[in-house]
GUVEX-396897 format. One record per residue: x, y, z of N, C-alpha, C, O in turn; residue in three letters. Coordinates in steps of 0.2 Angstrom, whole numbers, plus 5000, padded with zeros to 4 digits. Atoms other than C-alpha are relative to their C-alpha. Layout:
BEGIN
XYZXYZXYZXYZALA...
end
This chain:
BEGIN
500449934997500049995002500350074998500750085003MET499449955002500950164993499850075007499250095007ASN499849934995501150325007499250055000499050095005LEU500449925003499650434997499349955002498849985005MET500550014998498450305000499949985009499349985011ARG500249974996498850285017499850065006499650065011LYS500349934999498550455020499350005002499050015008ILE500749995000496950445014499549955004498949965005LEU500450024994496250315026499550035004499050005004PHE500750014998495050405035499550034996498950044998PRO500650035003494150445020499749955000499149954998ILE500650065003493550275019499449995004498949955003VAL500650044997492350265030499350044997498850024997PRO500549945003491450435021499949954994499349954993ILE500250045005491650325006499749954999499549934994TYR500550055002490750175011499650025004499149995002GLN500649994999489450265021499850014994499249994992SER500849995005488950345006499949944995499349924996VAL500050075003489050184994499449965004498849935002THR500650054996488050095008499450014998499049984995TRP500949985002486750205008499950004994499349974993LEU500350015007486550214991499849934999499249934997ARG500250085001486450024990499349985005498849955005ASN500850004995485150035005499450034996498950004996LEU500649955004484050164995499749974995499249984993CYS500250025003484050024982499649945002499249904998PHE500350074998483649884994499350025003498949985002ASP500449985000482349974999499850024997499750084998LYS500349955007481550034984499950065001499450085000HIS500049915001481850224987500550004995500750064995ILE499749985008482950214970499849954998499649915002PHE500550035006482250114954500349965003500649985008LYS499750025005482849964947499749964995499349924996SER500850025004482049914933500049914997500349904992LYS500150065004481749714929500049994993499850044990SER500250035006481749604913499649954998499449925003TYR500350055000480649474906500449954995500149924991ASN499550035001482149394901500649995002500850015007PHE499549984994483649354905500850015000501349984998PRO499249975000485249444910500449985002500249985008ILE499450014995486749394917500550055000500750084995ILE499849924994487649534929500849964999500749905002CYS499450025000489749484926500350075004500250125001VAL499749924999490649634938500449945009500449885011GLY499550004992491649624957499950085005499850145004ASN499849944998491849724970500450084998500250144997LEU499449965001493349804966500150024994499849994990SER500149955003493949934954500349944993500149954987VAL499950065007494649784940500549945004500549915009GLY499450055000496049654937499749925002500149885004GLY500350054997494849514943499849944994499649884994THR499950095006494749394927499050034996498749994995GLY500749965002492849514921500049964992499549924991LYS499950005007493349484900500049895001499549865001THR500250055001493849304902499249965001499149914997PRO500150034999492449254912499150024995498649994994MET500549985005491149354899500249954993499749944990ILE499950055006491849244885500049945000500049904994GLU500450074997491449074896499550004998499349954995TYR500950015001489749124896499950014993499549974992LEU500350005009489649164876500449954996500349954990VAL499850025004490649034871499349915004499149865001LYS500750044997489148914883499450024997499049974995LEU500750015002487548994878500350014990500249964986LEU499950005009488049034858499749964998499249974994LYS500550065006487448884852499549994999499149964995LYS501050035000485748874858499650084999499150084996ASN500149954999485449084860500350054996500950064995TYR499449935004485849234851500250055007499750095009LYS499749974995487049314865500250084996500550104990VAL499749925000487249514867500650025005500649975009ALA499749995000488449574874500150085003500150124998THR500449945000488149764884500850035005500850025011LEU499649994994489749834892499950105000499550134997SER499949944999490350024898500250034992499950074987ARG499749975006491350054884500650065003500550125001GLY499549944996492950134895500550034995500850004991TYR499449955004493950274888499849994990500250024986LYS500149965007493050284870499950065000499850105004ARG499949935001492950414860499350014998499250074996ASN500849975001490950414856499649975008499849945013THR500750014993489350414867499649984999499449974993LYS500750035000487850344870500049924999500349895004GLY500150065001487250174862500350004995500350044990PHE499650015008488350104849499849925000499749895005GLN500050054998488249924844500949984992501250024988ILE499550015003489849844835499950004993499349994991ALA500250025004490149824818500650054996501050104999ASN499350015002491549824803500550095002501150105004LYS499449944999492050004806500150025007500550075009ASN499549974992492350004827500749964999500949924995SER499549994997493850014833500049985009499649995013SER499949984989494650004853499850075002499650085007ALA500049924997494450194851499250034999499050085002LEU500649994999492450184846499749965004499149965002THR500350084996492050044858500349985005500149945009ILE499950074996493149994869500549965000500349914997GLY499650045001494749894871499749925002499949884999ASP500150074998493749724880499349994994499449944991GLU500250035006492249744867500049994995499649964992PRO499750005005493249784852500449925003500949914998TYR499650055000494149624858499449954998499649904994GLN500750044999492149534861500049994991500149934988PHE500549985004491749594844500649954991500449924986TYR499750055004493349514835500149945002500649934999GLN500050064996493349354845499249944999499249884999LYS500650035001491549314842499450044992499250094991PHE500449955004490749334824499350005000499050034995THR500550035002489149274828499550045008498950045008ASP500449974995488649374844500050084999500450104995ILE500149925002488149574845500350035007500150035013VAL499749964995489349674855499850065001499950104996VAL500249915001488649854861500350015007500549965010SER499949964996489149974874499650064999499450104994VAL500549964997488250094884500150025008500049985012ASP499849984994488850194898499250015007499250005013SER500850024999486750184902499749925000499549904995ASP500150075002486449994905499250004999498949954996ARG500849995000484450044906500050004991500049964987GLN499949985007484650144888500249934994499949914990ASN499850065002485849994881499849964998499849934993GLY500550065003484649864884499550024997499449974994ILE500549985004483249974876500149994994499849964991THR499950035006484149974861500249944998500049924992GLY500150095001484549794861499349984997499149964991LEU500750025002482649774862499950004994499749964991GLN500149985006482549874849500149954994499849964989LYS499950035006483249764837499849974996499749924998MET500450055007482549684820500149955004499549935005GLU500150064996482949544830500549985005501049965004HIS499749984995483549574848500149915003499949865001PRO499850074997484349444858499549965002498949965002PRO500550074995484049294868500050035007499550045011ASP499849994992485149344884500650054997501050044992ILE499349955002486249494885500549995008500349985014ILE499350014993487849474897500350095000500650124996LEU499949954997488049634907500749995002500949955006LEU499050004998490249674908500150065004500150125002ASP499749974993490749744924499350045001499150084996ASP500449984999489149804931499249975008498649975010ALA500550014994488749744947499950075006499750075012PHE500049924998488849944953499350024998498850045001GLN500649955005487549994939499349975003499049934999HIS500450034999485949954949499550015001499149985004ARG500550035005484750004938499549974998498949984998LYS500350065003484549864932500049935003500549895002VAL500050054994484149734942500249934996499749894997LYS499750075002485049564932499749935004499749935010ALA500650074997484049394936500749935001500649875001GLY499450074998485849304939500750054999500950084994PHE499349964999487449404946500349965000500249925005ASN499350034998489149324945500650075002500750124999ILE499749974995490249404959501049994998501149934999LEU499550065001492049364955500650055004500750115004LEU499749984998493449394964500849985000500849934996THR499550055002495449344964500149985007499950005013THR499750034993496449234974500150005006499849985011TYR499449964998497849334978499750075004500150115007ASP500149944998496749494984499049965001498549984999ARG500749994999494949414990499950075003500350115005LEU500449924997493749574994500149985008500550025011TYR499649984991493849525014500550005001500649965006ILE499249974998495449575015500150044997500650044995ASN499849945003495349735006499750065004499750065010ASP500049944994494949915012499650024992499850014987PHE500249955003493550035003500650054997501050085000SER499849915002494050184990500350045006500250025012LEU499350025004495350244991500549985005501049975003PRO499250074998496650155003499949964995500149964989THR499850075007496149994994499550014996499250074995GLY500350025008495249944979499149984998498849974993ASP500750015000493349914985499850054998500050104998LEU500449955004492050004974499450035006499150095006ARG500550024994490749954990500249955006500649905005GLU500150024994490549915006500349904996500349894990PRO499850085000491049695007499249985000498949944996LYS500550005000489349695011499349984992498849954991SER500449995009488749724991500049895000499549864998GLY499950065006489349544988499149955003498949914999ALA500850044998487449464998499850024993499849964991LYS500250005004486849524981500249954993499949954988ARG499750055005487949384971499649945001499649915006ALA500050074999487249234965500449955000500549915005ASN499350044999488749144961500550055002500550115000VAL499449964999490449214968500649964998500749925002ILE499650035000491849144961500650025001500950074998ILE499149964999493649164966500549984993500949934993VAL499250025006494949164950500650005000500849975005THR499550025002496549164944500349965006500849995010LYS499950074995496749004957500749974998500849974992CYS499550045004498448904955499549945000499049925004PRO500350075003497948744946500049955007499549915007ASN500050044994498548644963499650015005499749995011THR500449944994497248754973499749915006499449865003ILE500350074999496748594987499150035003498850085004SER500650004995495148544995499950055005499450095005SER499949984992495748605011499950075001499650105005ASP500249925001496048785004499250044996499050104997GLU500649985003494548814994499650005006499150045006LYS500850024994493448745012500450085005499950105008ASN499549954998494848905020499650084996499350134997ARG500449915005494249025006499050015003498850075004ILE500650015001492348975008499950005006499449975006ILE500050004993492548995029499950084999499350115001THR500249945002492949175024499750034999499550085002LEU500549975006491949225011499550005003499250055002LEU500650024997490449155022499350024995499050084994LYS500550005004489149135010499250005001499049965005PRO501050014998487149155012500049934998500649904997HIS500150054998486448995011499649994991499549944988SER500150005007485849034993500350034993500050044988LYS499450005004487549074985500349975001500449945006GLN499450085003488648944976500650055000500550115000GLU499349985000490648974977500349954994500149894994ILE499550025005491748934962500850005000501250045003PHE499049964999493748934960499850004991499349984987PHE499850015007494448954943500950035000501350055004SER499650015001495948954935500350034992499950024987THR500050005007496649024920500549944996500949914999ILE499750025006497448934905500350054994500150114992ASN499649955006498749004892499949964995499949904996TYR499950035008498748954873500649995001501050025004SER499450035000500048854869500250044992500750024989ASN499849955006500048974852500050095002499550115005THR499949935000500449164852499750024992499849984987ILE500249995007499649254837500350084999500550125003TYR499849915004499849414826499450034994498950004991SER500550005008498949494812500149944995499749904993ILE500050025005500049424798500249895005500249835002GLU500050104997500249224810500149995006500050035011ASP499950014992500649124823500649965001501049964997SER499650064997501748994832500349995008500450035013LYS500250014992501948904847500450035005501050055005PRO499649934995502349014862500749965003501149995006VAL499350034996503848894867500650054994501150064996GLU499749965006504549004850500550055007501150065008ALA499949944997504849134863500749995003501150045004LEU499550044993506249034874500650004993501149984995LYS499549975006507349074855500350085000500950085000LYS499949944998507549254858499950035008499849995012GLU500349954999507149394869499750044998499850064992GLN500449995002505849474870499650075005499950095010PHE500149944995504849644878499349965001499249914998THR500850044995503049584889499950095000500350135001LEU500249944998502049734888499250025001498850024997VAL501050004996500249764899500050055001500550095001THR500449974999499249864902499249985005498649995003GLY500650034997498049794913499950015007500250065009ILE500249984993497449804932500749965003501249985005ALA499450074997498649644938500249964994499849934991ASN499750045003499749564927500649955001501049934997ALA499550074996500749454940499849934999500349894998THR500250085004499749294934500450004994500849954993PRO499750005006500349324917501050005001501449964998LEU499250005000502249364923500249955003500849945003LEU500150064999502049194932500349954997500849924998ASN499850055006501849104919500550004995500849944994TYR499449995007503149164906500550005007500449945009LEU499650004991504349174925500349924998500949914997ASN500050054998503848974926500349944995500649894995ASP499850035004504248934909500650014997500650014991GLN499649985002505849004909500150054994500750044992GLY500049955003505749134897500650075002500650095008PHE499649934997507049284897499750064995499750074989VAL500449945006506049454894500150045003500150025009PHE500249954998505949634898499350015000499049994995LYS500650004997504349684907499950095000500350135003HIS500349935001503449864901499550025003499050044999LEU500350004998502349894912499650055002499950105006ASN500149894998501050034912499149965003498949905003PHE500749984996499050074922499649974995499649984989LYS500750005005497349984915499850054998499850105001ASP499949975007496950044898500250065000499950114999HIS499749955001498150134896500150014993500149974989HIS500049985006498350254882500650024997500850074997GLU499250005005500050214871500150074998499650094995PHE499949925004500750394866500349974994500349914995THR499749985007501650404848500849995003501249964999ALA499550054999503350374858500149945004500749925005THR499850054998503050244869500049934994500349874994GLU500050065007502450154850500850014996501149974992ILE499449995002503950214845500649955000500949914996GLU499650054998505050124856499649934997499849904991GLU500350065002504049964855500349964993500649914994PHE499950025005504349944836500750014997500949994991ASN499250015002506249974838500149945003500749935003ASN499850064996506149784849499849944994499449954989ARG500150065005506249624841499449965000499149934995ASN500850055000504649534847499650045007499750055013LEU500449984993503349614858499449965001498949954997VAL500750054998502149514867499650045006499750085010LEU500649944995500549594876499549945001499549885000THR500650034997498849534883499649994994499750034990THR500549985005497349504871499850084998499950124994GLU500149945001496749644877500350074999499950114998LYS499649945002498049774874500149984994500550024992ASP499649995007498449724857499650014996499850014990PHE500749965003496549784851500450075000500550104994THR499949945000497449944857500750034997500850094996ARG499550005003499149924850500049984990500350014986LEU499950045008498949834831499950054997500250054991ARG500149955004498450004825501050034996501350044991SER499349985002500250074827500749965000501249974997GLY499150055001501549924831500149974993499749954989VAL499950055007502349834816499749945002499849925008ASN500350085000501349674813500449965001500349925005SER499650065002502849574810500349985007500549925008SER500050004994503249604828499550005008499649995014ILE500649984997501749624837499749925003499349895000LEU500750084999500949444847499750005007500050035011HIS500649994995499749434859499849905003499749864999TYR499850055000499649274870499249995005499150005011LEU500950034998497549204873500149995007500749985009PRO500250034994496949174890499449975003499050015004ILE500750015000495349064894500049985009500349955012GLU500250034992494649064912499749925001499449894997ALA500150095000494448864919499650015005499950045010GLU500650004994492848834931500149965002499849914998ILE499850054998493448714942499149985002498850035004LEU500750025000491448604944499650034995499050044996GLU500449975006491148694927499149965000498649995000LYS500950015001489648574925499750005005499150005004GLU500549964995488948614942499950064997499350064995LYS500049925003489148814934499550004995499050024994PHE500549995006488648774918499149985000498750004996ASN500750004999487048704924499750045001499150054998LYS500249964998486648824934499750074997499250104999LEU500349955004486648954922499749994994499850044989VAL500450045005485648844910499250015005498750035002SER500850004998484248834923499750055001499150065001HIS500349934999484249024926499950034992499450074992PHE500349995004484149054908499349944994499249964988VAL500450045003482848914902499450015007498949975008THR500549994996481848974918499650084999499350115003SER500549955004481049114906499549974995499150014992TYR
end
């Protein structure tokens, strides 16, 4: 914890009280939430980022798109447009945001949309000639004007929300009591070797209520790295030094993976959703090979030489996935 965050600790009770009061007003129906007559699944967290929302949305897309018309609805953080937008061939990370653009590039058979006003975004999707059967809300756990039918709350293994503080000292957007709204809590980025005893320890810490389910997930890294032009085995990285460029909330799991593989590389770390400057792009172009995350690739691909820029895809692997998949399917078919 840096010094400024420690200095700001006296503000924590004020911030926490304001967010707690806001939640209370929604719980008591003083502030209104809107419900819908079709399935809406919300994926979010209590913290400011880095819990694995994007891989979780992609997991749900793959699970559901075979049988349903699926739409994602995101805020479109740091885009240069406003209002409701549906991704199309003219879209970019600048017009819809990096994560939605990643969804659009990856899944050609779903609708990708953005709107900071989730109610307005849902209305826009409903007005389509062929509206979606299911809407996946990306990072909308605090957007309580929409009452999603199924809430998935993510928290990372190495920083459980129960051990965190509210902003500005910690990373929590709202009090820990907000977790009670979740139908499912997923502990993300767990080690592949997590034991039953460790799972039980975490469940005891989180104290789920009787109707909540807790799952654990790990990160699976692809055996292949990709560029615009080609792909190559990840093992090819052992043949040369490369530069890892990350602009995500938590690069530690990726660093651990690459180090465990014995790769030799230099890491250039930037803040989440960093807007890369012309000077930084020029520096990257002077490197032999640049490896980045799939999300960062959406912002770097227009500036960095396509012959040197590669990304390493990841997937969320949910332990007890059959049980989780059944829960999601049961929710969807209940409408």
